[in-house]
Rosetta silent file (secondary structure, phi, psi, omega in degrees, C-alpha in Angstrom):
SEQUENCE: XXXXXXXXXXXXXXXXXXXXXXXXXXXXXXXXXXXXXXXXXXXXXXXXXXXXXXXXXXXXXXXXXXXXXXXXXXXXXXXXXXXXXXXXXXXXXXXXXXXXXXXXXXXXXXXXXXXXXXXXXXXXXXXXXXXXXXXXXXXXXXXXXXXXXXXXXXXXXXXXXXXXXXXXXXXXXXXXXXXXXXXXXXXXXXXXXXXXXXXXXXXXXXXXXXXXXXXXXXXXXXXXXXXXXXXXXXXXXXXXXXXXXXXXXX
SCORE:     score description
SCORE:     0.000 S_00000001
   1 L     0.000  137.402  173.277  -62.831  -50.507  -35.183 S_00000001
   2 L   -72.273  156.357 -176.528  -59.897  -52.437  -33.763 S_00000001
   3 L   -67.467  126.943 -176.436  -57.880  -50.801  -31.029 S_00000001
   4 E   -75.566  145.290 -178.844  -55.333  -48.339  -32.293 S_00000001
   5 E  -108.239  139.962  175.454  -51.686  -48.767  -31.335 S_00000001
   6 E  -107.454  119.212 -168.510  -49.376  -45.913  -30.272 S_00000001
   7 E  -131.461  109.463  168.452  -45.686  -46.907  -31.205 S_00000001
   8 E   -75.435  145.282  179.287  -42.553  -44.832  -30.369 S_00000001
   9 E  -104.637  130.235  173.985  -39.806  -45.257  -32.927 S_00000001
  10 E  -114.104  121.452  175.936  -36.196  -45.471  -31.783 S_00000001
  11 E   -94.271  121.032 -163.303  -33.575  -44.814  -34.450 S_00000001
  12 E  -107.553  118.238  174.357  -30.272  -46.531  -33.484 S_00000001
  13 E  -141.778  118.941  176.727  -26.832  -45.251  -34.688 S_00000001
  14 L    50.413   48.804  174.184  -23.537  -46.335  -33.224 S_00000001
  15 L    81.862   -0.347  177.994  -24.868  -47.273  -29.776 S_00000001
  16 E  -131.168  166.538  177.273  -27.015  -44.145  -29.449 S_00000001
  17 E   -89.558  137.683  175.067  -30.387  -42.907  -30.305 S_00000001
  18 E  -130.835  162.196  168.890  -30.706  -40.144  -33.079 S_00000001
  19 E  -147.608  141.391  176.959  -33.369  -38.148  -34.737 S_00000001
  20 E  -126.358 -159.586  167.212  -33.204  -35.966  -37.765 S_00000001
  21 E  -128.383  128.411  179.623  -35.362  -34.167  -40.313 S_00000001
  22 L    52.352   44.706 -176.748  -36.249  -35.688  -43.642 S_00000001
  23 L    64.246   21.037 -174.060  -33.675  -38.444  -43.073 S_00000001
  24 E  -143.043  175.725  174.953  -30.915  -35.973  -42.584 S_00000001
  25 E    55.318   48.360 -173.635  -29.170  -33.825  -40.020 S_00000001
  26 E   -66.173  133.771 -179.109  -29.046  -36.555  -37.342 S_00000001
  27 E  -126.581  129.395 -178.477  -28.854  -35.400  -33.828 S_00000001
  28 E   -70.439  140.941 -176.698  -28.185  -37.663  -30.813 S_00000001
  29 E  -126.011    4.504  179.592  -31.167  -37.773  -28.336 S_00000001
  30 E   144.369 -168.331  178.420  -30.043  -40.402  -25.895 S_00000001
  31 L  -115.393  166.395 -167.279  -29.198  -44.160  -25.530 S_00000001
  32 H   -76.119  -54.425 -173.799  -31.343  -47.123  -26.171 S_00000001
  33 H   -55.451  -49.179 -179.965  -31.708  -48.855  -22.903 S_00000001
  34 H   -60.184  -27.744 -174.994  -32.773  -45.953  -20.809 S_00000001
  35 H   -75.478  -40.488  179.760  -35.321  -45.068  -23.438 S_00000001
  36 H   -62.047  -46.070  178.121  -36.811  -48.546  -23.399 S_00000001
  37 H   -58.400  -39.721  177.708  -37.087  -48.405  -19.650 S_00000001
  38 H   -64.327  -44.146 -171.684  -38.858  -45.049  -19.736 S_00000001
  39 H   -71.555  -21.170  175.079  -41.282  -46.224  -22.384 S_00000001
  40 H   -62.122  -29.915 -176.847  -42.099  -49.372  -20.312 S_00000001
  41 L   -89.712   -6.520 -172.218  -43.712  -46.968  -17.831 S_00000001
  42 L  -106.518   16.263  177.529  -45.697  -44.984  -20.450 S_00000001
  43 L    64.144   25.821  179.410  -48.263  -47.428  -21.684 S_00000001
  44 L   -65.892  147.507  177.789  -46.717  -47.859  -25.008 S_00000001
  45 L   -84.663  -34.773  178.658  -48.276  -50.712  -27.156 S_00000001
  46 E  -156.050  167.342  173.425  -44.992  -51.659  -29.020 S_00000001
  47 E  -124.568  149.844  176.214  -41.657  -50.248  -29.674 S_00000001
  48 E  -121.977  118.977 -174.563  -39.784  -50.099  -33.087 S_00000001
  49 E  -119.540  126.880 -169.715  -35.964  -50.048  -33.005 S_00000001
  50 E  -137.667  120.285  175.238  -34.153  -49.551  -36.297 S_00000001
  51 E   -80.962  108.301 -172.948  -30.349  -49.425  -36.869 S_00000001
  52 L   -81.250    1.639  177.970  -30.322  -46.719  -39.609 S_00000001
  53 L  -103.831  -16.438 -164.295  -26.639  -47.446  -40.592 S_00000001
  54 H   -57.946  -48.495 -174.903  -26.782  -51.230  -41.029 S_00000001
  55 H   -67.651  -44.670 -177.593  -27.815  -51.233  -44.720 S_00000001
  56 H   -63.609  -40.458 -178.084  -25.519  -48.335  -45.950 S_00000001
  57 H   -85.434   -1.430 -175.789  -22.571  -49.774  -44.023 S_00000001
  58 L    45.652   54.871 -176.272  -23.429  -53.360  -45.026 S_00000001
  59 L  -121.643  159.573  179.086  -22.986  -54.537  -41.451 S_00000001
  60 L   -94.706  164.324  178.657  -24.993  -57.055  -39.342 S_00000001
  61 L   -68.754  153.479 -175.488  -26.967  -56.159  -36.345 S_00000001
  62 L   -93.421   96.435 -173.992  -25.336  -56.420  -32.772 S_00000001
  63 H   -69.326  -30.958 -176.316  -27.390  -59.414  -31.374 S_00000001
  64 H   -69.535  -36.150  179.770  -25.764  -59.180  -27.972 S_00000001
  65 H   -72.055  -47.465  176.922  -26.948  -55.565  -27.585 S_00000001
  66 H   -51.463  -43.526  174.064  -30.412  -56.509  -28.929 S_00000001
  67 H   -54.067  -44.747  177.543  -30.631  -59.248  -26.343 S_00000001
  68 H   -63.085  -37.906  176.583  -30.099  -56.728  -23.637 S_00000001
  69 H   -67.133  -43.816  178.274  -32.790  -54.469  -25.046 S_00000001
  70 H   -65.636  -29.287 -176.859  -35.356  -57.098  -25.482 S_00000001
  71 H   -72.222  -13.508 -177.187  -34.718  -58.485  -21.931 S_00000001
  72 H  -108.264   -4.171 -177.580  -35.686  -54.995  -20.659 S_00000001
  73 L   -94.652  125.545 -175.410  -38.579  -54.315  -22.940 S_00000001
  74 L  -100.665    4.770  176.815  -41.967  -55.339  -21.441 S_00000001
  75 L  -119.776  162.919  175.942  -43.819  -54.637  -24.745 S_00000001
  76 E   -55.635  136.280 -179.771  -43.494  -56.172  -28.227 S_00000001
  77 E  -120.473  132.755 -179.746  -40.306  -55.014  -29.889 S_00000001
  78 E  -115.395  129.181 -172.701  -39.794  -54.867  -33.675 S_00000001
  79 E  -114.432  136.914  178.973  -36.216  -54.694  -34.802 S_00000001
  80 E  -141.044  162.339 -179.245  -34.933  -53.402  -38.221 S_00000001
  81 L   138.244   87.525  179.170  -31.760  -52.524  -39.935 S_00000001
  82 L    69.094   29.569  176.914  -30.019  -54.323  -42.891 S_00000001
  83 L   -80.457  123.528 -177.861  -32.097  -57.412  -42.617 S_00000001
  84 L  -149.787   10.840  171.555  -31.683  -59.487  -45.833 S_00000001
  85 L  -149.144  164.287 -176.298  -31.556  -63.103  -44.988 S_00000001
  86 H   -57.663  -48.305 -173.369  -33.364  -65.898  -43.056 S_00000001
  87 H   -59.509  -34.999  172.872  -30.429  -66.355  -40.635 S_00000001
  88 H   -62.098  -41.716  177.752  -30.687  -62.836  -39.428 S_00000001
  89 H   -66.679  -44.892  176.393  -34.394  -63.097  -38.725 S_00000001
  90 H   -52.239  -46.476 -179.096  -33.863  -66.303  -36.888 S_00000001
  91 H   -63.564  -41.916 -172.705  -31.092  -64.711  -34.694 S_00000001
  92 H   -69.990  -40.866 -178.624  -33.278  -61.625  -33.951 S_00000001
  93 H   -65.275  -40.620  170.788  -36.266  -63.764  -32.863 S_00000001
  94 H   -60.783  -34.710  175.256  -33.910  -65.899  -30.658 S_00000001
  95 L   -73.644   -7.264  175.205  -32.577  -62.709  -29.280 S_00000001
  96 L   111.219   -5.359  176.702  -36.086  -61.763  -28.174 S_00000001
  97 L   -60.827  149.425  177.131  -37.477  -59.613  -30.994 S_00000001
  98 L   -89.304  -35.614 -173.317  -41.312  -60.069  -31.644 S_00000001
  99 E  -144.966  164.014  173.871  -41.179  -58.800  -35.272 S_00000001
 100 E  -123.323  146.287  178.039  -38.586  -57.770  -37.779 S_00000001
 101 E  -111.156  117.747 -173.525  -38.805  -54.671  -39.981 S_00000001
 102 E  -117.851  136.255 -171.307  -37.467  -54.972  -43.505 S_00000001
 103 L  -130.321  -71.276 -173.784  -36.991  -52.223  -46.060 S_00000001
 104 L   -68.918  -35.010 -179.632  -34.226  -52.270  -48.647 S_00000001
 105 H   -60.998  -28.206  176.790  -34.119  -56.045  -49.116 S_00000001
 106 H   -68.313  -14.671  176.847  -37.746  -55.914  -50.292 S_00000001
 107 H   -91.309  -51.932 -170.977  -36.617  -54.156  -53.404 S_00000001
 108 H   -77.062  -27.112 -179.527  -33.458  -56.021  -54.264 S_00000001
 109 L  -151.863   73.545 -174.008  -34.991  -59.478  -53.348 S_00000001
 110 L   -65.933  -14.354  170.459  -38.653  -59.473  -52.933 S_00000001
 111 H   -74.764  -14.482  175.068  -38.829  -63.277  -52.694 S_00000001
 112 H   -67.465  -30.466  172.685  -37.057  -63.075  -49.653 S_00000001
 113 H   -63.424  -41.311 -179.680  -40.236  -61.552  -48.001 S_00000001
 114 H   -68.236  -42.938 -179.640  -42.271  -64.591  -49.267 S_00000001
 115 H   -62.190  -43.048 -177.273  -39.647  -66.977  -47.869 S_00000001
 116 H   -62.314  -42.193 -177.928  -39.555  -65.216  -44.563 S_00000001
 117 H   -73.976  -29.092  178.833  -43.356  -65.121  -44.131 S_00000001
 118 H   -68.739  -38.456 -168.190  -43.597  -68.853  -45.100 S_00000001
 119 H   -87.031  -44.928 -171.058  -41.018  -69.697  -42.428 S_00000001
 120 H  -100.319  -20.479 -174.515  -41.832  -67.250  -39.557 S_00000001
 121 L    97.354  140.962 -175.020  -45.450  -66.240  -40.264 S_00000001
 122 H   -56.415  -29.983 -173.000  -46.855  -63.090  -41.681 S_00000001
 123 H   -69.439  -13.755 -176.238  -47.454  -61.606  -38.203 S_00000001
 124 H   -89.191  -18.750 -161.993  -43.577  -61.405  -37.748 S_00000001
 125 E  -103.676  110.086  171.379  -42.847  -59.570  -41.055 S_00000001
 126 E  -105.578  122.529  179.027  -43.185  -55.688  -41.133 S_00000001
 127 E   -90.480  117.155  176.710  -42.358  -53.962  -44.417 S_00000001
 128 E   -91.397  129.159  177.242  -40.944  -50.421  -43.836 S_00000001
 129 E  -129.884  121.118  179.512  -41.542  -48.053  -46.827 S_00000001
 130 E  -105.999  128.720 -167.489  -39.943  -44.646  -47.066 S_00000001
 131 E  -133.925  147.008  168.224  -41.657  -42.484  -49.677 S_00000001
 132 E  -145.282  159.282 -179.401  -41.581  -39.084  -51.367 S_00000001
 133 E   -85.407  131.853  174.904  -43.344  -37.587  -54.316 S_00000001
 134 E  -121.730  112.015 -173.838  -41.252  -37.614  -57.511 S_00000001
 135 L    61.065 -110.145 -179.865  -42.878  -35.868  -60.421 S_00000001
 136 L  -111.121    3.698 -178.304  -46.388  -37.155  -60.437 S_00000001
 137 E  -120.550  155.685  163.626  -45.844  -40.359  -58.380 S_00000001
 138 E   -81.111  109.502 -179.585  -45.248  -41.395  -54.782 S_00000001
 139 E  -100.859  143.864  178.700  -41.869  -43.126  -55.056 S_00000001
 140 E   -92.596  145.142  178.247  -40.272  -45.541  -52.631 S_00000001
 141 E  -120.969  150.276  175.143  -36.776  -45.102  -51.479 S_00000001
 142 E  -112.680 -178.834  177.322  -34.223  -47.445  -50.023 S_00000001
 143 L    52.121   56.995  172.761  -31.106  -47.268  -47.937 S_00000001
 144 L    63.829   34.801  173.771  -32.503  -44.979  -45.174 S_00000001
 145 L    79.252   18.373 -175.341  -34.337  -42.760  -47.820 S_00000001
 146 L  -112.098   -6.962 -175.697  -31.218  -42.075  -49.957 S_00000001
 147 E  -126.077  122.699  176.777  -31.728  -44.289  -53.048 S_00000001
 148 E   -75.254  135.783  179.652  -34.706  -43.902  -55.369 S_00000001
 149 E  -102.967   -8.541 -177.732  -36.125  -47.324  -56.435 S_00000001
 150 E    77.427   -5.313 -177.094  -38.381  -46.406  -59.260 S_00000001
 151 E   -84.373  130.208  178.200  -41.141  -48.268  -57.436 S_00000001
 152 E   -74.988  144.246 -170.488  -44.598  -46.736  -57.174 S_00000001
 153 H   -63.705  -54.513 -175.711  -45.953  -46.758  -53.572 S_00000001
 154 H   -72.730  -25.172  169.075  -49.217  -48.533  -53.833 S_00000001
 155 H   -65.368  -38.783  175.181  -47.943  -51.181  -56.267 S_00000001
 156 H   -73.549  -34.186  177.014  -45.143  -52.019  -53.921 S_00000001
 157 H   -67.964  -43.337 -179.742  -47.379  -52.156  -51.003 S_00000001
 158 H   -64.784  -36.681  178.886  -49.761  -54.534  -52.744 S_00000001
 159 H   -64.948  -42.289  176.519  -46.852  -56.709  -53.841 S_00000001
 160 H   -63.754  -32.569  176.531  -45.532  -56.929  -50.387 S_00000001
 161 H   -69.155  -41.768 -179.472  -48.925  -57.928  -49.064 S_00000001
 162 H   -72.107  -19.175  174.933  -49.156  -60.656  -51.626 S_00000001
 163 L   -88.502    0.528  173.015  -45.807  -61.844  -50.717 S_00000001
 164 L   113.880    4.054  177.182  -46.689  -62.315  -47.079 S_00000001
 165 L   -59.026  132.840 -178.869  -46.123  -58.968  -45.326 S_00000001
 166 L   -86.775  -28.512 -176.963  -48.075  -58.810  -42.036 S_00000001
 167 E  -155.965  154.739  168.283  -47.952  -54.912  -41.663 S_00000001
 168 E  -119.195  133.335  174.887  -46.679  -51.903  -43.488 S_00000001
 169 E  -102.145  115.090 -171.946  -44.815  -49.047  -41.825 S_00000001
 170 E  -119.104  121.434 -168.215  -45.157  -46.087  -44.109 S_00000001
 171 E  -123.764  123.509  169.881  -42.860  -42.979  -43.538 S_00000001
 172 E   -86.257  115.386 -177.816  -42.965  -39.804  -45.515 S_00000001
 173 L   -53.207  -50.256 -176.290  -39.403  -38.546  -46.058 S_00000001
 174 L   -64.925  -36.127 -179.003  -40.363  -34.761  -46.380 S_00000001
 175 L   -74.672  -18.466 -168.650  -42.624  -34.895  -43.256 S_00000001
 176 L   -58.958  130.438  169.168  -40.093  -36.897  -41.194 S_00000001
 177 L    76.329   -0.741 -174.266  -38.955  -35.091  -38.003 S_00000001
 178 L   -88.843  -12.184  179.977  -40.845  -31.800  -38.861 S_00000001
 179 L    46.901   35.099  175.146  -43.661  -32.400  -36.342 S_00000001
 180 L  -107.614    2.683 -179.249  -46.122  -30.608  -38.662 S_00000001
 181 L   120.899  151.597  178.019  -48.379  -33.637  -39.416 S_00000001
 182 L   -71.179  172.331  169.928  -48.190  -36.822  -41.146 S_00000001
 183 L   -90.369   93.335 -168.580  -48.635  -37.093  -44.901 S_00000001
 184 H   -64.927  -38.702  175.655  -52.316  -37.937  -44.852 S_00000001
 185 H   -53.728  -47.037 -176.444  -52.470  -38.523  -48.573 S_00000001
 186 H   -73.647  -34.625  176.520  -50.024  -41.423  -48.588 S_00000001
 187 H   -63.321  -38.919  179.605  -51.707  -42.890  -45.494 S_00000001
 188 H   -71.039  -39.173  176.041  -54.985  -42.842  -47.268 S_00000001
 189 H   -62.260  -48.618 -173.144  -53.501  -44.283  -50.523 S_00000001
 190 H   -70.283  -42.405 -176.139  -51.822  -47.180  -48.742 S_00000001
 191 H   -67.278  -35.077 -179.185  -54.731  -48.063  -46.354 S_00000001
 192 H   -82.557   -9.465 -178.821  -57.097  -48.202  -49.417 S_00000001
 193 H  -103.727   -5.048  176.838  -54.741  -50.375  -51.406 S_00000001
 194 L  -136.853  162.232  177.256  -54.059  -53.160  -48.848 S_00000001
 195 L  -108.104   -0.414 -179.229  -55.907  -55.112  -46.250 S_00000001
 196 L   -87.400  165.086  178.876  -53.101  -55.574  -43.761 S_00000001
 197 E   -63.224  138.820  169.594  -52.466  -53.040  -40.929 S_00000001
 198 E  -114.385  129.388 -175.857  -50.775  -49.753  -41.760 S_00000001
 199 E  -105.760  122.347 -179.403  -48.609  -47.953  -39.311 S_00000001
 200 E   -84.508  137.956  177.906  -48.267  -44.202  -40.059 S_00000001
 201 E  -144.245  154.371  178.947  -44.961  -42.611  -39.508 S_00000001
 202 L    95.449   91.983  168.017  -43.199  -39.289  -40.216 S_00000001
 203 L   119.286   -1.911  179.610  -44.332  -35.875  -39.014 S_00000001
 204 L   -61.396  129.711  173.028  -46.305  -36.378  -35.740 S_00000001
 205 L  -130.215  -23.151  173.253  -46.164  -33.430  -33.572 S_00000001
 206 L  -133.956  168.781  176.593  -49.467  -33.376  -31.763 S_00000001
 207 H   -61.513  -34.512 -178.653  -52.142  -35.670  -30.516 S_00000001
 208 H   -65.103  -38.373  177.570  -54.494  -34.258  -33.219 S_00000001
 209 H   -54.135  -41.195  179.178  -52.008  -35.282  -35.819 S_00000001
 210 H   -67.424  -45.492  176.803  -52.366  -38.828  -34.656 S_00000001
 211 H   -56.062  -45.737 -178.747  -56.238  -38.612  -34.763 S_00000001
 212 H   -62.943  -40.252 -179.772  -55.982  -37.348  -38.345 S_00000001
 213 H   -62.591  -40.286  178.900  -53.706  -40.208  -39.393 S_00000001
 214 H   -65.235  -46.959  173.014  -56.116  -42.758  -37.943 S_00000001
 215 H   -51.500  -26.455 -179.984  -59.007  -40.816  -39.744 S_00000001
 216 L   -92.954    0.620  170.440  -57.067  -41.260  -42.974 S_00000001
 217 L   121.228   -5.028 -179.633  -56.925  -45.110  -42.517 S_00000001
 218 L   -73.924  141.716 -179.356  -53.971  -45.837  -40.302 S_00000001
 219 L   -86.775  -21.391  176.814  -54.219  -48.814  -37.843 S_00000001
 220 E  -150.467  151.572  176.665  -51.318  -47.491  -35.726 S_00000001
 221 E  -115.993  125.832  170.887  -49.372  -44.335  -35.242 S_00000001
 222 E  -102.866  147.860  179.139  -45.582  -44.161  -34.808 S_00000001
 223 E  -149.201  157.140  176.997  -43.731  -41.192  -33.580 S_00000001
 224 L  -135.181  -68.504 -179.465  -40.275  -40.163  -32.549 S_00000001
 225 H   -57.282  -37.033 -177.658  -39.452  -36.403  -32.350 S_00000001
 226 H   -59.071  -34.883 -175.803  -42.840  -35.767  -30.691 S_00000001
 227 H   -88.719  -34.840 -176.564  -41.830  -37.989  -27.784 S_00000001
 228 H   -75.061  -38.934 -171.150  -38.136  -36.937  -27.717 S_00000001
 229 H  -110.083    0.167  178.293  -38.594  -33.143  -27.887 S_00000001
 230 L  -127.437  174.850  174.727  -41.920  -32.243  -26.265 S_00000001
 231 L   -87.439    4.295  175.308  -43.680  -33.186  -23.014 S_00000001
 232 L   -68.807  146.039 -177.197  -46.235  -35.212  -24.838 S_00000001
 233 L  -131.543  158.585  176.387  -46.351  -38.877  -23.888 S_00000001
 234 H   -58.442  -37.776  179.570  -47.797  -42.021  -25.408 S_00000001
 235 H   -59.410  -48.769  176.806  -50.181  -42.382  -22.354 S_00000001
 236 H   -60.888  -39.551 -175.135  -51.640  -38.866  -23.050 S_00000001
 237 H   -62.055  -42.091  178.540  -51.911  -39.655  -26.856 S_00000001
 238 H   -65.762  -37.795  178.786  -54.027  -42.594  -25.931 S_00000001
 239 H   -67.591  -37.797  179.895  -56.149  -40.675  -23.637 S_00000001
 240 H   -70.070  -38.686  174.035  -56.753  -37.977  -26.251 S_00000001
 241 H   -61.781  -41.859  173.801  -57.624  -40.581  -28.872 S_00000001
 242 H   -61.424  -43.585 -177.902  -60.136  -42.318  -26.525 S_00000001
 243 H   -62.477  -23.582 -171.675  -61.746  -39.005  -25.714 S_00000001
 244 L  -106.549   25.223  174.083  -62.184  -38.355  -29.493 S_00000001
 245 L    79.102   15.134  176.964  -63.803  -41.742  -30.131 S_00000001
 246 L  -109.334  108.749 -173.773  -60.749  -43.716  -31.124 S_00000001
 247 L   -67.383  135.579  175.785  -60.369  -46.951  -29.096 S_00000001
 248 E  -125.963  167.998  172.162  -56.794  -47.701  -27.874 S_00000001
 249 L   -66.402  144.365  169.314  -55.161  -50.393  -25.906 S_00000001
 250 L  -123.288    0.000    0.000  -55.049  -50.021  -22.154 S_00000001
């Protein structure tokens, strides 16, 4: 087994960090730069930073701010939020980002994923997918989980892989922020449908939840509320996983 990554997720809104439940009821939990500095000391493998308002407000990312964040981050940093063209990706990489996270544009212009992976490499492209069960299918949602796309989960994942995605970040909308466990069914479905790494997100509340996500097929576990609202830390998460036979990076 490849070594499992533990990845804090930072949701960025109007210069501050926020966290909600099921993509709603956003509550401010701090500011970006101090959080990055803290995580630098806690043995995280990577960080994911997403501007949750960029797509809905049709605004570009603040590259000056991002350059400040990347200069203080000692771990790989994935940036997302409203990314829909090659120029944005180039600016983000020049600003110090290691990867980009793309969500809504993958539905409106899937060829953009193919173009981006051809130019920058598949290792740079992370596809973020927000999903909930609609009737009998797991349906993908865009625009920070507010718009149904009509796309079935595994079909979209397989399409993104064929278009050059390097990783998939899968988030259960109903589980998000509830700290009652990931949606292990969707993790299993996605991991069985693609060969690229799958990052589980949405619902982590304990180290056991992370263990269960990995047992369901995840290659990495992302968490936000668990680290914001409890005394649990990424370092302790990795210790727990190691003790339970899951190799993590040190």
